[in-house]
C-alpha positions as CSV (number, residue, x, y, z in Angstrom):
1,L,22.0,56.9,154.5
2,D,22.2,54.4,151.7
3,V,20.5,51.8,153.9
4,V,17.9,54.3,155.2
5,E,16.9,55.2,151.7
6,A,17.1,51.7,150.2
7,L,14.9,50.1,152.9
8,Q,12.9,53.2,153.6
9,L,13.7,53.1,157.4
10,E,11.7,55.4,159.5
11,E,14.8,56.1,161.7
12,L,18.4,55.0,162.2
13,R,19.8,55.0,165.7
14,F,23.4,55.4,166.4
15,L,24.5,54.0,169.8
16,P,28.0,54.9,171.1
17,L,29.2,51.9,173.1
18,S,30.4,52.0,176.6
19,H,32.9,49.1,177.0
20,A,34.2,47.4,173.9
21,V,34.3,43.7,173.8
22,H,36.0,42.9,170.5
23,R,38.5,45.7,170.1
24,A,40.4,48.2,172.2
25,Q,38.4,50.7,174.4
26,P,37.6,54.1,172.9
27,L,40.0,56.9,173.5
28,A,37.4,59.6,174.0
29,A,35.0,59.6,176.9
30,G,31.3,58.4,176.2
31,R,30.0,62.0,176.7
32,E,32.5,63.3,174.0
33,R,31.7,60.6,171.6
34,L,27.9,61.2,172.0
35,A,28.5,65.0,171.5
36,M,30.5,64.2,168.2
37,L,27.9,61.9,167.0
38,E,25.1,64.4,167.8
39,A,26.9,67.1,165.8
40,A,27.5,64.6,163.0
41,I,23.9,63.7,162.5
42,A,22.1,66.9,163.5
43,D,21.1,67.7,159.9
44,E,19.5,64.3,159.0
45,P,16.0,64.1,160.7
46,R,15.9,60.3,160.3
47,F,19.2,59.8,162.3
48,R,19.0,59.6,166.0
49,A,21.6,59.4,168.8
50,D,20.7,56.8,171.5
51,D,22.8,56.8,174.6
52,R,21.5,53.7,176.3
53,E,24.9,52.0,176.0
54,L,26.6,54.7,177.9
55,H,24.4,54.2,180.9
56,R,25.1,50.4,181.1
57,S,28.1,49.0,183.1
58,G,30.1,46.2,181.9
59,P,30.7,45.0,178.5
60,S,28.5,46.4,175.7
61,Y,26.9,43.3,174.2
62,T,24.8,43.8,171.2
63,L,22.4,41.2,172.6
64,D,21.7,43.4,175.7
65,T,21.1,46.4,173.5
66,L,18.7,44.7,171.2
67,R,16.8,43.3,174.2
68,S,16.5,46.9,175.4
69,L,15.3,48.1,172.1
70,R,12.7,45.2,172.0
71,E,11.3,46.3,175.3
72,E,10.9,49.8,174.0
73,L,9.7,48.9,170.4
74,G,7.8,45.7,170.9
75,D,7.4,43.6,167.8
76,R,8.3,46.3,165.3
77,P,10.8,45.3,162.7
78,L,14.4,46.1,163.9
79,C,17.4,46.0,161.7
80,L,21.0,45.9,163.0
81,L,23.4,47.4,160.6
82,L,26.9,46.0,160.4
83,G,29.8,46.1,158.0
84,G,31.0,43.2,156.1
85,D,34.1,42.6,158.2
86,A,32.0,42.6,161.4
87,F,29.5,40.2,159.8
88,N,32.4,37.8,158.8
89,G,33.2,37.5,162.5
90,F,29.5,37.5,163.7
91,L,29.5,34.0,165.0
92,S,32.2,34.9,167.6
93,W,29.8,37.4,169.1
94,H,28.0,37.0,172.4
95,E,25.1,34.6,171.6
96,P,24.9,35.4,167.9
97,E,21.8,33.3,167.2
98,Q,19.8,35.3,169.7
99,V,21.1,38.5,168.2
100,A,19.9,37.3,164.8
101,N,16.5,36.4,166.2
102,L,16.0,39.7,167.8
103,A,16.7,41.8,164.7
104,H,17.3,41.5,161.0
105,L,21.0,41.7,160.1
106,V,21.6,44.3,157.4
107,V,25.1,43.7,156.1
108,M,26.5,46.8,154.4
109,E,28.5,45.7,151.3
110,R,31.3,47.8,150.0
111,P,32.4,47.2,146.4
112,G,34.6,44.1,146.4
113,Y,33.0,42.5,149.4
114,S,32.8,38.7,149.3
115,L,30.5,36.5,151.2
116,P,31.9,34.9,154.4
117,G,34.2,31.8,154.0
118,D,33.0,30.3,157.3
119,P,30.8,27.4,156.4
120,A,28.6,27.9,159.5
121,L,28.1,31.6,158.6
122,Q,27.3,30.5,155.0
123,Q,24.7,28.1,156.3
124,M,23.1,30.9,158.4
125,V,23.0,33.1,155.2
126,E,21.3,30.3,153.4
127,Q,18.7,29.8,156.1
128,R,18.0,33.5,156.9
129,G,19.1,35.3,153.8
130,S,16.4,37.3,152.0
131,D,16.2,39.2,148.5
132,L,12.9,40.9,149.4
133,A,12.7,44.0,151.5
134,S,9.3,43.2,152.4
135,D,10.6,40.2,154.4
136,L,12.2,42.8,156.7
137,R,9.0,44.8,157.0
138,N,6.9,41.8,157.7
139,A,8.7,40.3,160.6
140,P,10.4,41.7,163.9
141,G,13.7,40.1,163.0
142,G,15.5,36.9,162.0
143,R,16.5,37.7,158.3
144,I,19.8,38.7,156.7
145,W,19.8,41.3,154.0
146,F,22.9,42.4,152.0
147,Q,22.9,46.1,151.1
148,P,25.4,47.7,148.7
149,V,26.6,51.0,150.2
150,T,28.9,53.8,148.7
151,Q,32.5,53.2,149.4
152,L,34.3,55.7,151.4
153,D,37.9,54.9,152.4
154,I,37.7,56.8,155.6
155,S,38.7,55.4,159.1
156,A,38.4,56.8,162.6
157,T,42.1,55.6,163.1
158,D,43.4,57.7,160.2
159,I,41.4,60.8,161.5
160,R,42.8,60.4,165.0
161,N,46.3,60.0,163.5
162,R,45.9,63.1,161.4
163,L,44.9,65.1,164.5
164,A,47.7,63.6,166.6
165,H,50.1,65.0,163.9
166,G,48.6,68.3,163.7
167,R,46.8,67.7,160.5
168,S,43.2,68.5,159.6
169,P,40.5,65.9,159.3
170,R,38.5,68.3,157.3
171,Y,36.3,66.7,154.5
172,L,36.9,63.3,156.1
173,T,34.3,63.9,158.9
174,P,31.4,66.4,159.1
175,E,32.3,69.9,159.7
176,P,30.4,70.2,163.1
177,V,32.7,67.3,164.3
178,V,35.7,69.0,163.1
179,R,34.7,72.1,165.1
180,Y,34.1,69.9,168.2
181,L,37.5,68.2,167.8
182,E,39.2,71.5,167.5
183,R,37.4,73.2,170.3
184,H,37.9,70.4,172.8
185,R,41.4,69.5,171.4
186,L,40.7,65.8,171.2
187,Y,43.3,63.6,169.8
188,G,45.5,66.5,169.1
189,P,49.4,66.7,169.3
190,S,49.1,67.5,173.0
191,G,48.5,63.7,173.6
192,Q,44.7,64.1,174.4
């Protein structure tokens, strides 16, 4: 929401992945993660769940998703939001230069975030970095924008651990998601 408001974005799409590439596979099935996402964002009209990744077989590469979005949106500006940690590993992604050409990279900075130490990534920031939001509105992609966001020390791993030990995730995730988790007994002490 910080990014949507700061950059005056028309919409923000959330895309649950199908097959993770850089981390362990999700524990919940795709349809369950989509349902939780839809419950979490239902009250914000600028947020939209997009299930295109769940219909794709094989690894979920950001490049493929952006190409699919480009086919749908044409040359409209497109921003890819990512956290600072993900951005610091960006050059290890599948065809990172193409990803950066297809969309603007919006790096969400939490307090205490420091710029990447990788010289190649620093060079990319020097070449593509922008301090003007208008740069993002005036081109379909290719720029890097750093956006401070409100820090919330909440992790999905912690929420799953709480549920596995019979503890409540209330106030750490939206109430409709808590109800979904309880109703479907996801991640609970039963081992689900």
